[in-house]
C-alpha positions in Angstrom: -29.2 96.2 190.3 -32.8 96.1 189.5 -33.4 98.8 191.1 -30.6 101.3 189.9 -31.8 99.8 186.3 -35.3 100.6 187.1 -34.0 104.2 188.0 -32.0 104.5 185.2 -34.4 103.5 182.9 -37.1 105.7 183.9 -34.6 109.2 184.1 -33.5 108.3 180.5 -37.2 107.6 179.2 -38.3 111.1 181.0 -35.2 112.6 179.9 -34.7 113.7 184.1 -32.4 117.0 183.9 -29.1 116.1 185.8 -28.4 112.2 185.3 -26.0 112.3 182.9 -26.1 109.8 179.9 -22.2 108.3 180.7 -20.6 105.5 179.0 -23.2 105.2 176.2 -21.1 105.1 173.4 -18.9 102.5 172.1 -15.6 102.7 173.2 -16.2 105.8 175.3 -14.7 105.3 179.1 -15.3 107.4 182.0 -13.7 107.5 185.1 -15.7 107.6 188.3 -13.4 107.8 191.2 -11.0 105.6 190.0 -13.9 103.1 188.4 -13.5 102.9 184.5 -17.2 102.4 183.3 -17.7 101.5 179.3 -19.9 100.2 176.9 -18.4 97.5 174.5 -19.3 96.6 170.9 -18.6 93.3 169.0 -16.5 94.1 165.9 -19.6 93.8 164.1 -21.3 96.5 165.8 -24.0 94.8 167.9 -23.8 95.2 171.9 -21.4 93.3 173.8 -21.3 94.7 177.5 -21.2 97.4 179.7 -17.8 97.0 182.4 -17.2 99.0 185.8 -13.9 97.8 186.4 -10.8 99.3 188.8 -7.3 98.2 188.9 -5.4 98.4 192.3 -2.3 99.3 193.2 -1.6 95.0 193.6 -2.2 95.2 190.1 -5.5 93.1 190.8 -8.9 94.2 188.9 -12.4 94.0 189.8 -14.8 94.1 187.4 -18.6 94.3 187.3 -20.3 93.6 183.8 -23.5 93.4 182.1 -24.1 91.2 179.1 -25.9 91.7 176.1 -27.9 89.0 177.2 -28.6 91.0 180.3 -26.5 88.5 182.6 -24.3 90.5 185.5 -20.9 88.9 185.7 -18.5 89.7 188.5 -15.1 89.2 187.2 -11.3 89.2 189.0 -8.2 89.5 187.4 -5.4 88.5 190.1 -1.8 88.1 189.1 -1.3 85.5 191.7 -4.0 83.5 190.6 -3.2 79.9 189.3 -6.3 78.7 187.6 -6.2 75.9 184.8 -8.3 78.1 181.6 -11.7 77.0 180.6 -12.5 75.0 184.4 -15.1 75.8 186.2 -14.6 76.4 190.1 -17.0 76.2 193.0 -16.9 80.1 194.1 -18.0 81.8 197.2 -18.5 85.5 197.3 -19.8 88.1 199.9 -19.9 91.6 200.6 -18.6 92.9 204.5 -18.6 88.9 205.1 -22.3 88.6 204.9 -24.5 86.6 203.3 -21.9 84.0 201.7 -23.6 83.1 198.2 -21.8 80.1 196.0 -21.9 79.9 192.3 -19.8 77.8 189.6 -17.3 80.3 188.2 -15.4 79.8 184.9 -11.5 80.6 184.8 -11.1 82.8 181.6 -7.4 82.6 181.9 -4.7 81.2 184.5 -5.2 84.7 186.4 -9.0 85.9 185.6 -12.3 84.5 187.1 -15.6 85.2 185.7 -18.3 84.6 188.5 -22.3 84.9 187.1 -24.2 86.6 189.3 -27.8 85.9 189.9 -30.2 88.7 188.5 -32.2 88.5 191.5 -29.9 88.5 194.1 -29.4 91.7 195.8 -25.6 91.3 195.5 -25.3 94.9 193.2 -26.8 96.6 195.6 -24.9 95.4 198.3 -21.7 96.3 196.1 -22.9 99.6 196.2 -23.7 100.0 199.8 -20.5 97.6 201.0 -16.9 98.2 202.0 -15.0 94.6 200.7 -15.9 91.9 198.4 -14.3 88.8 199.5 -13.9 85.7 197.0 -12.9 82.5 197.5 -12.6 79.7 194.3 -10.1 77.3 193.1 -7.7 77.5 196.3 -7.9 81.1 195.9 -8.7 83.6 198.3 -8.9 87.6 197.1 -10.4 90.6 199.4 -11.1 93.7 197.5 -12.3 97.3 198.7 -15.5 98.7 197.2 -14.4 102.2 197.3 -16.4 104.1 195.4 -18.4 101.3 193.9 -22.0 102.9 194.1 -21.2 106.0 191.3 -19.6 103.2 189.2 -22.5 101.0 189.5 -24.9 103.5 189.0 -23.5 104.4 185.7 -23.3 100.4 184.7 -26.9 100.6 185.2 -27.3 103.7 183.0 -24.7 102.1 180.6 -26.9 98.6 180.5 -30.2 100.3 180.2 -29.2 102.9 177.0 -27.8 99.6 175.2 -30.3 97.5 176.0 -33.0 99.7 175.4 -31.6 100.3 171.8 -30.5 104.2 172.4 
């Protein structure tokens, strides 16, 4: 993610042609091969987050988000989850069954799990190149394909750089 954000920042600052400034306006949604990339603002107009999400046929949703705090999150919405809202769960996640990472995840509601990603971790680069994300938390397990994630995560980085850079 750091490399993607730096490349996007350099492109934005230098005005390089061929690198679109997509999803930089509040409420604008860009479709990137099934992924939806959007920039969200709070009611007062301040930046809230940039999000890249995909909805699968089984109605589960996978999202990557960069918050105004510069923190990165993975959000899983799974209709079959039976989580306790507000509870912290020990989560384990990995890309393509490699390098399992542990984190404290929070249930936003019974079907939504929010996992903070370490900013220095290679997770986002792995998500761009990988095939499958696996998450285990709260006695639940989910495995989702990452098809098309490279373009969506690159766009997410551009959105975050634009929002956090004040443009």
